[in-house]
Phi, psi and omega in degrees: 000127185248128181274127176273127184267111178231186184294328177295321175293320178297319179293318177296321177293320179300317178296320178294318177295321179294315178298317178294320177295316180293320177300319180294316179294318178295322176297321174297314182299318177298325184276356179293139175256123182260101181271129179271151180293319177242138178285330182259050184294332182291313179299319179295327178289333176292322186265012183291333178295323178297317179297318176302318178294325177296317181295321176296317179301319178293321179295331178282346180291142176285323178236124179264180179295131177264129181259129177233107184258127169240189186297318186244351188223156172238124185254118176253127177247110179278154176291143181281091179247089182076214183283140180293336181287340180275001178271112180227167177151194184229146175244126183238121175265109182260123176257120179290349184282307179204150185292332182295340181281340185302152181214134181236148173200168187268154175278120181222095183268159175267189182299334179266019181058038185241140173227125180250126185247127176284126183249020181293333180281341183284137173287159179294148180143190182261137179227151168252123180264115183253115182249114172252106192224160181230140176217126179057046175060022173243130186268145178225158176218131176225142183226133176224161178250134178233155177235121174277124181282000000 
């Protein structure tokens, strides 16, 4: 038995190839794993408005936190807003490479609104330093990028 190839057979073959290709692409799409950056993304999205207000408060400041990076230390000079003991918060060193490189510490300024951080424990690479701090019951957020040589 010989199949005669005419335009009807070509249309049927084209449809079969299209259906097979679509089935293949759908199977690939279904098997994809979507990893979220944060597991609690929904809770973080709810408090995002507070973060926006902190960034706006920081933008209103005449003097922001001054970063001084040397080989082994990071010197942070906070703006003098009232009493140095009222300056509290958290400093987060975020590594975009891997989570195990992240580093957190508390804001502890001296009388000159200065905090010196020892960086000997950080691995070489790029870090985003995220400072979430409060002074005189007003919250601020500042983010800078540093590169460890």
